[in-house]
N, C-alpha and C positions, 0 to 999 in steps of 0.2 A: 238828059242825065236823070232828071226826076222820074220820067216815065220808065227808064231802065230799072231804077231802084224799086218803083212800085211793081213792075212786072216780076222782079225777083221776089218781092214780098208776097205777091198774090199766089205764087206757087206753093208757099209754105203755110199760108193761113188756113187753118181748118178748125181751130178751137177758139170759141169766143166765151169769155167768162162775164157773166152779169152779176154784179154785187149790189145788194141792197140790204136794208135793215128795217126795223120797226115792223110794219105790216106787209112789206114787199110790193107795194103798189107801183112804184116807179119801175122796179125790175120786171114785174109782170107785164106792164105796158110795153116795155122795150122788147121783151122776149116774144110777145104776141106779134108785134110788127115785124121783127126779124123773121120769124117762122112763116108769116104770111107772104113775105117777099122771097126769101131764099129757101123755103121748105127745109129739106134735109141735107142741103149742100154744105152746111156747117154744123158742127157740134156745139151746142150751147150748154155750158155748165153754170148752174145757178148756185151762187154762194151767198148765203144769208148770214147776217150777224147773229140771227136767232132762228129757231126752228119754224116759227110762223112765217117769216119772210121767205125762207127756203120752200116751204110747202106751197105758198102762193105762187112762187115762180115755177115750181114743178107743175102746177095746175095749168100754167100757161104754155106747157109743152117743152120745157127745158129737157134736154136729154138725160142729164144727171144733176144731182144736187148734194150739197153738204152744208153744214152749219157750224158756226163758231170760229174762234180765233185760230186754232191749229189748222182747221180745214182750209181757211182762207190763206194763211201764211204758206202752207204747203202747195195748194192748188195753183196760186198765181204764178208759180215758177214754171209751169208747164203749158201755159196758154199763150195764144198769139195776140189777142186783143182783150182788153178789160173795158167794160162799159159800166157806168154807174154814176150816181150823183157826186158832185164835188166833195161832199163830206167823207167819202171813203178814203181820202188821203189827208184828212184832218183828224189828229188825235183827239179822242173823246167826243167826236161828233155823234150825231143821232142819239142824243141824250145819254152819251157814254157808251153806246154799243160798239163804236169803232175804237178799239184799244190802240194805244201808241204802237204796239208791235204790228197790228194789222195795217195801220196807216203807213208805217215804214215799209213793210213787205210789199204793199201795193205800189208805193211810190218808187221804190228802187228796182223792182223786177223789170226784166227786159221787154215785157209786153207793151204794145202800143196802148195808151190809155185814152179813151174817149169819154170825157167827163161832162155831165150835164150841169150847167151852172145853177143848181138848186141846192140850197143849204138852209138849215135852221140856225146855223151858227152865226157868230158875229163876223162873217167873212163876206165881203162884197167883191165881185170880180168886175173891175173897171172895164168899160167898153162892151159889156153884154147888155142885152135887153131882156126884160121880164116877159117871157112868152109862156102860154099854157103848155102843159106837158105834152099833149099830142103834137103840137107844132115843133117842140124841141126834138121829139123822137123822130118826126119826119125829117127834120134838118140833119140830125145825127146820121140817119140811114142814107139819105140822098147825097149829102155833101162829104161825109166822112167815112162811112162804112162801104158803100157801093164801090168806090174807087179801088178798095182792097179786094173786093170779091167778084169783080166783073168777069174775070177769066176762069174762075173756079167752075 
């Protein structure tokens, strides 16, 4: 049953949105690794809470990018998978860069959300282990993204 559901999803997945804020370092790391493995088999849309984050993610070879609240609220409605740090669904996270409207739009949109358990907020995800970013990204791709993209 699960394999049938995944097979159905794999036919439809072609847009991945990577969301980040501040300097865009997390998003850039994720995008570089996805491009290294999947090349141009997927479209990556970089959405930054600010222009600096977006610019950094575009340098990492995202296909398109946009910045700010309205761009994020609008764009998350048309993607298949959203990747970013946990803070993207926490209102006022990233030193206030994630607005309540952004957090809500991301949380309620129909896209699959793959969230890295990294946060500067007073949020702790029980049952997770503190790993360096490169290891988290490898796990994200191997365990969570590849199953969706193996047939593409």
